[in-house]
N, C-alpha and C positions, 0 to 999 in steps of 0.2 A: 085457695086461701093462703095468704102470706103467713110464714112462721118465723119468729125470732127465737132462737135457742140461746138462753143465757146459761152457760155452764159454770157452776160454782164448784170448784175443786174441793173435795174433802169436807163435805157437809152432810151430816146424818141427822136422824131424828132421835134425839137423846132424851134422857129423863128430865123431869121438872125439878132440877137441882141447881139452884143458883151458885152453889159452891164449886161446881165443875162445868156447868153448861152456860155459856154466854147468852144463848137464846132465852134463857130464863131471866136474865138481867137486863138485856138491851131493850131500849124503848124503840119499838118498830111499828109505829101506827099504821103505815101503809100495808105492810104484810099482815099485821094482826087484824086490820080491817077486812082483808080478804078471808080471814079465818074466823070471822064472827066475833072478833075481840079476843081470841085465844092466842097464846104463844105458839111458835112453831116447835112443838115437842112431840114425842111419840104419841101421847094421848090425844092430840088434836086431829088426828087423821083416822079414817078418811073423812073428808068434809067437802061440801059443795054448796055454791050459791048460783044465782043466775049468771054471775060474771066469772067465777073461778071455781076450780076443783083442785083438791090436793089428795094424793094417794101416797102410800108407802111402797117403795120399790126395793126389791131384794138385789143387793150387789154381790152376794156370795155365789149364787147360781149353781148350787150343788157341789161346789169345789171347796175342799178344806183349806184352812189358812186364812189370813187376813186379806181382804180385797186390796188390789194395787192399781195404780194409775194407768199403766199401759194397757192391761187387759180390760179394765173397766171402761176406759174411754174408747178402746177399740170395739167393745160390745155396743156401746151407745151409738157409735158411728156406723156400724155394719149390720146390727141386728142379729149377729151371730153370738153364740155362747163361746167367746174366745178363751176364757179360762179352761173350759172343758176341752176345747180343741187342742190347746198346748199343754194341758195337764197340770196347770198351776196358775195361781195369781202371780202376776209379774209386773215389775215397774222399777223406776218411774218411766224410763224411755222404752219404746218397743225394741225387742230383740229381733233378729232376722225373721223367725216364723211369724211373729205378730205383725211386723211391718209388711210382710207379704200378704197377709190376710187383709190388712187395711188397703193396700195398694190395689188389690184385685177388685174390691167392691166396697163402696161406702156411700153415705148419703149425698156427699158433694158430687161424686161421679154420677149418681143417679139423676141429680138435678141437671147437671150439664148435659147428660145424655138425652134428657127430655126437653132440652132447649130452654130451661129456666135460668134465671139470674140468681147466682149464689155467691156468697162471700163470707170470709172470716173477717170481722170488723176490727180486730186488733191490728195495731201498727207496731212494727219491730224496728229498733234502732239499728244504725249502720253496723255496730259491733256484732250484732246477732248474725247478720249475713256474712260478715268477715269470718266469724267462728265456724259457720257452716262450710264456707268455701275452703277453709284450712283443715277441715276434718276434726277440729277441736270440739265440735258440738254436733249432736245428733238431733234430728227433728223429733219432737214429741208427737203423740198420736194425732192430735187435731191438725197442726200444720202439715203433717205428712198426708193426711186425707185430702187437705185442700190442694196441695201441690200435685198429688197423684191424679187429681181431676183436671189438671192443666190450668188451675186458677193461680193468680199471683198472691204472694203474701205482701200486705201493705207495708210501706216503709216510712222513713222520716218525712219525705216530701208529702206523702198521703196524709200523714198526721198533721203537719203544719198547714196544709191546704183545707183541712176540715173534712177529708174524705174517709178518715179512719179514726180510731180512738186508742188511747194509751191503755196498757194493761190494768192500770189502777182506776180507769174510767175518767178521772179528772185531769190527768196530765201532770200532776204535782210531782210524781215520781221521776218524770223525765228531767225535771230541774234538780231535785234533791239527790237522786241516786245515779242518774246518767250524765249529769253535767250539761244538759241543754238548757242554759240559763234563760233563753228567750222562748222556751217552749210555751205554747198556749195552755192556759190553765182554766178550768171550769169549776164552778161550785158543783157539789154532788147533784143538786136539783137540776141545774143546767145541763149536766152531763146526761141525765135521764132524758131530757128533751132532745139532746143531740143523738142519743142512741135511737130514739123513735124516728128522728129525721133520716138517719142512715138506713135503718131497717126498711123504711118505706121504698127504698130504691131497689129492693131485691125480693124475689119470691121466697128465698130461704137465706137467712143470715144467722151467724153464730158469733157469740162473744165468749171468750175464755177468760175466766177470772180465777187465777191461781193463788191470789193473796190469801184467800180463805184457808187453803191447805197450809200455807206457811204460818198463818196465825195459830192454827191448831198445833203444829209441831213446836211452835214457840212457847206455848203454854202460858201466855201472859194475858190474864183476864181483862185488864183495862184496855189493852190494844185490841183484843178480840171484840169487846163490846163496842169500841169506837168504830171498828171496821163494819160491824153489822148495822150500826145506826147510820153510818154513811151510806151503806148499800140501800137501806130503806129509803133514804132521801132520793137516791138515784131512781129507785123503783117508783117513787111517787112522781117524779118528773116524767118518767117514761109513760106511766099510765094516764097522766093528764092529756097526753097527745095521742095515745094509742086508740086506733079505731077497732073496737071489738067486733064489728061486723065484717071487717076485711081481713083480720089476722088474729093469730094466736101468739101469745108469749109463753114459752116453755122454760121452766127453771128446774134443773135437776143436777145430780152429782154422780160421781163414780164410786165413792166409798165414804164412810164416816171418818171423822177426825175432830173437826172444830167443836162438835157438840160435847166433847169430853176432854177437858183440859187436865184431867188427872193423869193422862198418859200422852207420850209423844208419838205413840204408834197409831196406826189406823184402827178402826173399830169394826165390829160385826153387825152394827145396827143397820136398819133399812134407811134409805135415803129418800128425801122428799121429791115427789113429782108434782110440781105446781104448774097448772095450766090456766091461762087467763084469756078470756074472749068468749064470744057467743057460743062457740062449739067446744067449749072446754069439757063439758060433761061427756059428750060422745068420745072425745079424744081419750079420756081416762078409762072408759069402759074396757075391761079386760086387760088393763095395763098393770102388771104385777111385778115385773122385774126389768132389768136394764135391756134385755133383748128386745123388748117391744117398742122402744122409743123410735128407732130409725124407720120402722115400717109405718108407724103412726104419722111421722113427719111426711114421709113420702105420700101417704094416702091423702093427707090434707092438701099439700101443695099441688099434687098432680090430679086431684079430684078423682081418686080411684074408688 
């Protein structure tokens, strides 16, 4: 079965408090439809329907301190309790011990080893590759997992040709922030259709959305609500084209942040594990924390 993993950086299950939680304010009819009309807050889970299931996943993993990106993402990618292995929550970029854990074994390497088609659907601009080559930038956990599996990171040409997507889904950021004034731009709804089209080409695909974490650190409610409402339109377009019989959509995160704009820091709350598709309920059975995600993906794609 095909799996599309949409990684939402820094999204937790917060309180139903519109003063601090943009999920309490945003109009998200697609997501709320999957939740029986409820907002995506702590009190809404667990929940399941014939099409979707949502569970709460523990990102703390028995280690003190606030969960961080490098260890959380490494755990999602490997199925190992990386914070416990290195003795702390660490981030944002992997340090050498975390990088070594990712390079030794991760879900992308498992897919390639089994002869499956896998890809990270994000496209990176030329300046990203130049910064890597000059040593001015380090790979974060997800692209590190991809490259360790011998898979390419998609570039500008892949984006322009329609074989990859921009980090903001629509491509608008390539024009306004990166200076690519002729970059292709999609509406959020059309971007969802594009995401479904690309995911159909792979047995396992992943999309990394880091803007959610940036919005949490920024603590600007209006921008956070706008981001969530745009994502809901993307999700709506995706699900219009998604074949529930042939694949699963997985949406989860590495730590909380966006759900509590009263702080710039990460939070200790559980993160949502949303699974959409015919086999969503079995996928979520026994899924309690971040360590279970990689194994569940592998079992679905490899029919284990």
